[in-house]
C-alpha positions in Angstrom: 10.8 -47.0 30.1 11.7 -43.6 31.6 9.8 -40.7 30.7 12.1 -39.0 28.5 12.1 -42.2 26.4 8.3 -41.8 26.2 8.5 -38.4 24.6 11.0 -39.2 22.4 9.0 -42.2 20.9 6.2 -39.6 20.5 8.3 -37.3 18.8 9.4 -40.1 16.2 6.1 -41.5 15.4 4.2 -37.9 15.1 3.4 -37.4 11.3 5.3 -34.1 11.1 8.5 -35.5 12.3 8.0 -39.1 10.1 7.6 -36.7 6.9 10.6 -34.6 7.7 12.7 -37.6 9.4 12.1 -40.1 6.3 14.4 -38.0 4.0 11.4 -37.1 1.3 9.6 -33.8 1.5 6.6 -32.6 0.4 6.3 -31.3 -3.1 5.9 -27.8 -3.3 3.6 -26.7 -5.6 4.3 -23.4 -7.5 1.5 -21.8 -8.8 2.1 -19.6 -12.0 0.9 -16.3 -11.6 0.8 -14.4 -14.6 1.7 -10.4 -13.8 -0.3 -7.5 -15.3 1.4 -4.0 -15.4 -0.9 -1.2 -14.8 0.4 2.4 -14.1 4.0 0.9 -13.4 2.8 -1.6 -10.8 3.1 -5.1 -11.1 -0.7 -6.6 -10.3 -1.1 -10.3 -10.1 -3.7 -11.6 -12.3 -5.3 -13.7 -9.9 -7.1 -11.4 -7.8 -10.3 -9.2 -8.0 -10.0 -6.0 -10.0 -11.1 -3.8 -7.3 -8.6 -5.3 -5.1 -6.1 -5.4 -7.6 -5.6 -1.7 -8.2 -5.3 -1.0 -4.7 -1.8 -2.2 -5.5 -0.9 0.8 -7.4 0.6 3.7 -5.0 -2.1 6.0 -4.8 -5.4 4.2 -5.6 -7.3 3.0 -2.4 -10.7 0.9 -2.3 -12.8 3.4 -3.0 -11.1 5.0 -6.0 -10.8 1.7 -7.2 -14.4 0.9 -7.4 -15.1 4.2 -8.7 -12.9 3.8 -11.5 -14.3 0.4 -12.2 -17.9 1.8 -11.9 -17.0 4.6 -14.6 -14.9 2.4 -16.8 -18.3 -0.2 -17.0 -15.8 -3.4 -15.5 -17.4 -5.8 -13.1 -15.6 -5.3 -9.8 -15.7 -9.2 -8.8 -13.9 -10.3 -12.5 -10.2 -11.1 -12.4 -7.8 -8.8 -13.5 -6.1 -11.3 -15.9 -9.7 -11.1 -17.8 -8.3 -7.6 -18.9 -7.2 -7.1 -22.2 -4.4 -4.6 -23.3 -7.6 -1.7 -24.3 -9.2 -2.4 -21.1 -5.7 -1.6 -19.5 -5.3 1.6 -21.3 -8.9 2.5 -20.4 -8.2 2.0 -16.7 -5.3 3.9 -17.0 -6.4 6.8 -18.3 -9.4 7.1 -15.8 -6.8 6.9 -12.8 -4.7 9.9 -14.4 -7.7 11.9 -14.5 -10.7 10.7 -12.7 -12.5 14.4 -12.4 -12.7 14.3 -16.2 -14.7 10.8 -16.5 -17.0 12.4 -13.3 -15.7 11.0 -10.2 -15.8 13.2 -7.8 -13.2 15.7 -6.6 -13.1 14.4 -2.9 -12.0 11.2 -3.8 -8.9 12.5 -5.9 -5.5 12.8 -3.2 -4.4 16.3 -4.2 -7.3 18.6 -4.2 -6.5 22.4 -5.0 -3.0 21.9 -5.4 -0.3 24.6 -4.4 0.7 25.8 -7.8 -1.9 25.2 -9.9 -4.8 25.2 -8.3 -6.1 22.1 -9.8 -7.6 19.2 -8.6 -5.5 16.0 -9.3 -4.6 12.9 -9.0 -1.0 11.7 -8.0 0.2 7.9 -8.5 3.5 6.0 -7.6 6.8 8.3 -7.1 5.0 11.4 -8.2 3.0 11.3 -4.5 6.5 11.2 -2.8 8.0 13.7 -4.5 5.0 16.0 -4.0 4.9 15.3 -0.6 8.6 16.0 -0.2 8.4 18.9 -1.8 5.5 20.4 0.4 7.5 19.6 3.4 10.5 21.5 2.1 8.5 24.8 1.7 6.8 24.5 4.5 10.5 24.4 6.5 11.7 26.7 3.7 9.0 29.3 4.7 9.5 28.6 8.4 5.8 27.8 8.9 4.6 25.8 12.4 4.1 22.9 10.5 7.5 22.9 9.0 9.4 23.1 11.8 7.4 20.4 13.8 8.6 18.3 10.6 12.1 19.7 11.6 11.9 18.7 14.7 10.2 15.2 14.3 7.3 15.8 16.8 3.6 15.7 15.7 2.5 17.9 13.2 -1.1 17.7 13.5 -2.1 18.9 17.1 -1.7 15.4 19.0 -0.8 15.9 22.8 3.0 14.8 23.6 2.8 14.8 27.0 2.4 10.4 27.2 2.4 9.9 23.5 5.4 10.3 20.6 8.0 9.3 23.6 10.3 7.4 21.6 13.0 8.8 18.7 12.1 12.9 18.1 13.7 15.6 19.7 16.4 14.7 21.8 15.4 16.2 25.5 18.0 16.7 28.4 19.5 14.1 30.6 17.6 13.0 33.6 20.1 13.2 36.8 
């Protein structure tokens, strides 16, 4: 036997190739996952509450733990254990966390530009507000707005060696 024949024999007898070449395939296991909807976001019911709430845009791990603590929920219980009443309670706490005793430094919109209130934005509200803030900065020709327009870093980073791809079109090298 030549070396090539030995290699092909090994390939034929390997367990992975034996299952594939026999025509039969492994049965695919489809775990049926229930989906629970909280604040317009689908959350798989087999996750822990503290992790499942982080699927909502605008809710991080710290806020989810604070919401569960204030609401009196066990953070290690599964999402599927929530009743409709519990879901409504979680939604109201997420909408106005400062009214339930959650500190203001955990909310994502402190001292709002228009109202001056501490509020927490969720979902598409975050994207809309961010876009409005950037457009306001561009309109008043603030330094940060100009940096946003040019595609450069906004928060004072050095640009000599970083941010070299994309961004501003510079002059061509000879």
